[in-house]
C-alpha positions in Angstrom: 0.0 0.1 0.0 3.1 2.3 0.8 4.6 1.9 -2.6 1.3 2.2 -3.9 0.7 5.5 -2.1 4.4 6.5 -3.2 3.9 6.0 -7.2 0.3 8.4 -6.7 2.5 11.2 -5.3 5.2 10.9 -7.8 2.6 11.0 -10.4 2.2 14.5 -12.2 5.5 15.6 -11.7 6.2 18.2 -14.1 2.9 20.3 -12.6 0.1 19.9 -14.9 -3.0 20.2 -13.9 -5.8 18.3 -14.4 -9.0 18.9 -16.4 -11.4 17.2 -14.2 -15.3 16.3 -15.5 -18.3 17.8 -14.4 -21.0 16.0 -12.8 -23.3 17.0 -15.7 -20.3 15.5 -18.0 -21.0 12.5 -16.3 -24.9 12.5 -16.0 -25.0 13.3 -19.5 -22.8 9.8 -20.6 -25.0 6.8 -22.0 -22.0 4.4 -22.4 -18.5 4.4 -21.8 -16.0 2.2 -23.8 -13.1 1.8 -21.8 -9.6 1.7 -23.9 -5.6 1.9 -23.3 -3.1 1.5 -25.3 0.6 1.8 -25.9 2.2 3.8 -28.6 4.1 2.0 -31.0 7.8 3.3 -29.7 7.4 3.2 -26.2 9.1 0.9 -25.2 10.3 -0.7 -23.0 13.1 1.3 -23.3 16.2 1.3 -21.2 18.7 4.6 -20.7 20.2 3.2 -17.3 23.4 2.8 -18.4 24.2 5.7 -21.2 22.0 8.2 -18.7 24.4 7.1 -15.4 28.1 6.5 -14.9 28.1 4.9 -11.6 27.9 1.5 -13.9 31.1 2.2 -16.0 33.4 -0.1 -13.7 31.2 -3.1 -13.3 30.2 -3.1 -17.2 34.3 -3.3 -18.0 34.6 -3.7 -21.9 31.0 -3.8 -22.6 29.5 -0.3 -24.6 26.5 1.5 -22.8 24.7 1.0 -25.7 25.0 -2.6 -25.4 24.7 -3.0 -22.0 20.9 -1.1 -22.4 20.2 -3.0 -25.4 20.6 -6.2 -23.7 18.4 -4.7 -20.6 15.9 -3.5 -22.8 15.5 -7.1 -24.8 15.1 -8.5 -21.3 12.5 -6.2 -20.6 10.6 -6.5 -23.6 10.8 -10.4 -24.2 11.8 -11.5 -20.6 14.8 -13.4 -19.8 16.8 -16.4 -21.3 19.2 -19.0 -19.9 22.4 -19.8 -21.3 20.5 -22.6 -23.3 18.3 -19.7 -25.5 15.4 -21.2 -22.6 12.6 -18.8 -21.2 13.6 -18.5 -17.5 11.5 -15.5 -16.5 9.0 -14.0 -18.3 8.2 -10.2 -18.2 5.0 -8.0 -18.9 3.7 -7.7 -22.4 2.4 -4.7 -23.6 -0.8 -6.2 -23.8 -0.8 -7.5 -20.5 0.3 -3.8 -19.4 -1.9 -1.9 -21.2 -5.2 -4.4 -20.3 -4.2 -4.2 -16.9 -4.3 -0.7 -16.5 -7.6 -0.8 -18.4 -9.1 -3.1 -15.8 -7.8 -2.0 -12.8 -9.4 2.1 -13.2 -12.4 0.3 -14.0 -12.8 -2.1 -11.2 -11.9 1.4 -9.1 -14.7 3.5 -10.0 -17.7 3.3 -8.0 -20.8 1.5 -9.0 -23.2 4.3 -10.5 -23.5 5.7 -13.9 -22.2 6.0 -15.9 -19.8 3.1 -14.9 -22.0 0.9 -14.7 -22.8 1.2 -18.2 -19.3 0.3 -19.9 -19.3 -1.2 -23.6 -17.8 -4.9 -22.8 -14.1 -5.0 -23.4 -14.6 -8.3 -26.1 -16.9 -6.5 -28.1 -14.9 -3.0 -28.6 -11.9 -5.2 -28.8 -13.6 -7.0 -31.9 -15.2 -3.6 -33.6 -11.5 -1.8 -33.7 -9.9 -5.0 -34.8 -7.9 -6.0 -31.9 -10.0 -9.1 -30.7 -7.4 -11.8 -29.3 -4.3 -10.1 -30.9 -1.8 -10.2 -28.1 -0.5 -6.7 -28.8 -2.7 -3.5 -28.2 -3.1 -1.1 -31.4 0.0 2.1 -31.5 -2.2 4.0 -33.1 -4.9 6.2 -32.2 -8.3 3.8 -33.4 -11.5 4.8 -35.3 -13.7 5.4 -32.2 -16.6 6.5 -34.1 -16.7 2.7 -34.8 -17.8 2.2 -31.5 -21.4 4.3 -32.3 -22.3 0.9 -33.6 -22.3 -0.8 -29.9 -23.9 2.6 -28.8 -21.0 4.4 -26.9 -21.1 8.1 -27.1 -18.3 8.1 -24.6 -14.5 6.9 -24.4 -12.4 6.9 -21.5 -8.2 6.5 -23.3 -5.1 5.9 -21.6 -2.1 6.3 -23.9 1.4 5.3 -22.8 3.8 7.2 -24.6 6.9 6.1 -22.8 8.3 3.3 -20.5 11.1 2.1 -19.1 14.2 1.8 -16.7 16.4 4.9 -15.9 19.3 5.3 -13.4 21.0 8.5 -11.1 23.1 8.7 -9.5 23.4 4.3 -8.9 20.1 3.9 -8.3 17.8 2.7 -11.4 13.9 2.0 -11.3 11.0 2.0 -13.4 9.2 5.2 -14.9 5.8 5.3 -16.9 5.1 8.4 -19.0 1.4 9.4 -20.6 -2.4 10.8 -20.2 -5.6 9.6 -19.3 -8.7 11.5 -20.8 -12.6 11.3 -21.5 -14.2 12.4 -25.1 -17.8 12.2 -26.3 -17.2 10.8 -29.6 -17.0 13.0 -32.3 -16.7 15.5 -29.1 -15.3 17.5 -27.0 -13.3 16.5 -24.1 -14.1 16.4 -20.7 -11.3 15.0 -18.8 -7.4 14.5 -18.9 -4.5 14.2 -16.8 -1.1 13.9 -18.1 1.3 11.3 -15.8 4.7 10.9 -15.2 5.1 7.9 -12.3 8.8 7.5 -11.5 10.2 5.2 -9.1 13.5 7.7 -8.2 10.6 10.4 -7.7 8.7 8.3 -5.6 11.8 7.1 -3.6 11.6 3.3 -4.4 13.7 1.2 -3.4 17.0 0.5 -6.7 16.1 -1.7 -9.1 19.5 -3.4 -9.8 19.4 -3.7 -13.9 21.7 -6.4 -13.5 19.3 -8.5 -12.1 16.5 -6.8 -13.9 18.0 -8.3 -16.6 18.6 -11.8 -15.1 15.0 -12.2 -14.1 12.5 -9.8 -15.8 9.9 -10.7 -12.9 11.3 -7.7 -11.5 10.7 -4.8 -14.0 7.5 -7.0 -14.0 6.5 -6.2 -11.1 7.7 -2.9 -10.6 5.4 -2.3 -13.7 2.3 -3.8 -11.7 2.7 -1.2 -9.1 3.2 1.3 -11.3 -0.2 0.5 -12.9 -1.9 0.2 -9.8 -0.4 3.9 -8.8 -1.8 5.5 -12.5 -5.1 3.5 -11.6 -5.7 5.2 -8.5 -5.3 8.6 -9.9 -7.4 8.3 -12.7 -10.1 6.9 -10.8 -10.3 9.4 -8.2 -10.1 11.9 -10.8 -13.5 10.3 -12.6 -15.5 10.2 -9.2 -17.1 12.6 -9.6 -20.3 13.0 -7.1 -23.9 14.4 -8.3 -24.9 17.7 -6.8 -28.9 18.2 -6.7 -28.4 21.5 -8.8 -26.7 18.9 -11.5 -30.7 17.6 -12.3 -32.1 14.3 -13.5 -29.7 11.7 -13.4 -28.7 9.9 -16.7 -31.4 7.4 -17.6 -34.1 9.4 -15.6 -35.5 11.8 -18.0 -33.8 14.0 -20.5 -29.9 14.0 -20.5 -28.4 17.2 -19.5 -26.2 19.0 -21.8 -22.1 18.2 -21.3 -20.6 20.2 -19.1 -17.3 22.7 -19.2 -13.8 21.4 -18.5 -12.9 22.6 -14.9 -9.4 23.5 -14.5 -7.9 23.0 -11.1 -5.2 24.8 -10.7 -3.9 23.9 -7.3 -4.2 19.9 -8.2 -1.2 18.7 -6.1 -0.6 16.4 -9.4 
């Protein structure tokens, strides 16, 4: 729990304010499709050895670029023994993205509009990613989701992730954004996030151990997923007020409210 709290506190270190949805905007939402995706060149990347000279003596004759390449391969494909057998699997891009989607949705309150979410299998079929062990790198054609009854999308996008190091302390980082928008319409919510082990003060993740056992990296990514999911779910948990009028499904839908910026948001 302490690790998740540290990761939440480390989000948004660039100081960007979040645009949060209003109760009226959520009340006007009929059906939501949840999507998480990882951009094509997002990673996993390693800049551990190129970014930190602390490992130079231990690398001996191995170049920084080659060391980062080998670590990056382990983060992406897992750790293999000398016989070429997979010893320790890593977390795949598909698993990373889908766990972000599922974790965020599970933390949302069981009230409208979060009780009217399009089934992920239907979303995958319509967006032509069904049973594919890779998530779409480019933004899909969201207009297709109208055929499922969805009028809005919650999208979480990973723009970059991997491992980095400073002063001999290495860890995992994840950079991206979350947003909610009307299909063919305006944006209701947006938060940029930067979750960083080093900023959160988490224990050193030894890059040599991570290469030998990619599960160490996978476990850290799962902690990051928990932290980001908790923050996004918190952002989207907006209590309706009496002045907002009828709830969605109880009569005529109210018009979406304006985006509200919170400059004092600590993240």
